[in-house]
C-alpha positions, 0 to 999 in steps of 0.5 A, a space after each residue: 252871552 257873547 261880546 255884541 260890539 266894540 264902540 267908539 263914542 265921539 267926545 271933544 279930545 278924541 273918543 271913549 272905547 267902551 265894549 257891550 253885551 246883550 241886547 240893546 232892548 234889555 235893561 242898561 248896566 254900565 260897567 266902571 273899571 278900576 285904577 289903571 285897568 280897562 273894560 276887559 275888567 269885566 270880561 269873565 263876570 258878565 257872561 255869568 249875569 242875567 242875559 236880559 240886560 244890556 251892558 256896557 263897560 267903558 274904559 275911562 280916559 287915558 285907560 285901555 282904548 280910549 284917547 288920552 286927554 290934552 295936554 294940560 287937562 288933568 285926570 280928575 274926578 269931575 272929568 271922569 264923573 263927565 265922561 260917564 254923562 258923555 257915554 250914556 248921553 251917547 247911548 241915549 239912556 235916561 236910567 240905568 244902573 252902574 257896576 262898578 270896581 275900585 276906583 269905579 265904584 268912587 267915579 259911579 258912587 259921585 255921578 249917583 249924588 250928582 245925577 241920583 234920578 238916572 242912577 237905579 242901581 249902583 253895585 260897589 265891587 270891593 270899593 266904597 262910593 267915596 274917599 275919606 281920609 283919616 286926617 281929613 282937611 290936614 292932607 288937603 293941600 298936600 294931595 292938591 300940590 302932589 296932583 298938580 306937580 305931577 302933571 307939570 312933571 309928567 308934560 314937561 318929561 314927555 318920553 317915547 313910550 317903552 317898548 317891552 317883550 311880552 312875557 317881561 310886560 306881563 311878569 311887571 304887570 303881575 308884579 304891580 297887580 299881586 291880586 291877579 292871577 296870571 290869565 286874568 293879567 293877560 286879558 288886562 294886558 290884551 286891551 291895556 297894550 299895543 302891538 308893535 314890531 319889537 314888542 308891547 306898548 302900554 296904552 295908558 297915559 303916564 300922566 294919570 298918577 297916583 288915585 289920590 291925585 285925582 281924587 278928593 278926599 270928602 269931609 264927614 259932613 260932605 259925606 253925609 249930605 251924598 249919601 243923602 242924594 242917592 236915590 239908587 239901591 246900593 249893593 256893596 260886596 267886600 272881598 275878604 282878602 281885598 284892598 279893605 282887609 283890615 289885617 293887611 292894614 291896606 286902609 285905615 280900619 276906622 274910615 271904612 266903618 265910618 262910611 259903612 255905618 253911614 251908608 246904613 243908617 242914613 239909606 237904611 233898606 236902600 243899601 245891602 252889604 255882602 261879604 265874599 271870599 277872594 281879593 280885590 279881583 275876585 269879579 275878575 279871578 273868581 267871578 263865580 263868586 260874585 255872580 249870583 249875588 249880583 243878578 238877584 240884586 239886578 233882577 230883584 226889588 227885594 233885599 237879598 237875605 244875608 
């Protein structure tokens, strides 16, 4: 299944860039990339998925080929959720599925709770649909302060974008994204950089700071309330060596188990959980590990076998 088209969807601050595969008459699937990634994250997976769906992968604002926000406008969860609403309105989609990786799953999860009647299926690739902090309310003001200080500092010290030789750019990128192999690193940099006479410049807005500055952490009560709003069928695919790999201590085990247990207890047959070999970018490095699971979920009304 080849790329159908590149899209530029008008928004008040510029445009949201996206790319589309498959027939426009097919059932719509919106694909949401991870933090600091872009729509090329799905280039190796979508060709392995059912041909009778229409897939659109968007670049979030400040990422990939999408416009940066105006100065003074923060990159926060509510604005990213808003972007999904703008994209599906432009595409004239009334009901659709979400295929999301990492940060995209957090945004897609919140959209699915706020607009539950619009989302048919929610696929989460090595991500949870909500963020929680073990210390909960204790850290909330610290995160909010950090977000404000980061934005003010980034805007006050605007520097020219650095130009780097292509190979040096790749090595820096791989060092900061050690779950990516070289081929996949090059793929993300294709859309994440701009070629100039002396090298490459990163496209993303440098005001996009740490993830915790943009995503509010839910309390247990709000987590349960949010999950109860979901109407979508939910599939969570965990990578064995991914972001939630407890052995490496990347995330707090109790938080992950709490969210999973809550999803199971509230959604029951609406929720499906699968684990596959691979790391956080399994959908890009080894798309064959997840393609059949996703295909069966998109096509079937029945619960997947474990």
